[in-house]
C-alpha positions, 0 to 999 in steps of 0.5 A: 170228514177225512181220516187222520194221517197214520203217524209212524211214531203213534204205532205199535210197530214202529221201531227207532234205534236208541241213539248211543250218548257216550259223552253225557256223563262226563264231568271232566273233559280233557283233551283226549276226550274231546278229540275221541268225542270229536271223532265220534260225532264225525263217525255218526254224521258219516253213517247218517250221510251213507243212510240218507244216500242208500234211502235216496238210491232206493238201496235195501237197508239190511242192518237196523238203520241207525237214523231211519225208523222202521216198521217190525211188522212190515219187516216181518210181513215182507219177509225179505233178506240178504245173504252175505255171499262169504258167510252165508248169514241171512240179514233182514231187510228193514222196511223203513216207515219213511217208504211204507207209510209215505202217504199216511195211510199205512194198512199195517198201522196199530195205534199204541 
């Protein structure tokens, strides 16, 4: 019998940023609101595209990803960070689930 794949969404350490829903509760749509909504959606699409490129070229995510799930335990365990050369501020390098559990056999998996 083969072991069931370890699906990150079922793990206690799984994290995914909650999407911001700016325009869900609007009852009356004006041209200004529609313009702002279109700009917001364009910005979100650009962020997703940049993150996809960053993922494809194997760059570190030194900020919480908007469109990729990450593992709190791997992020903590790896202990990697980057330092901003101007401010000296340290930022975590977020461990993406797609990288740490690509084969579905994550050793840090803990079912929720």
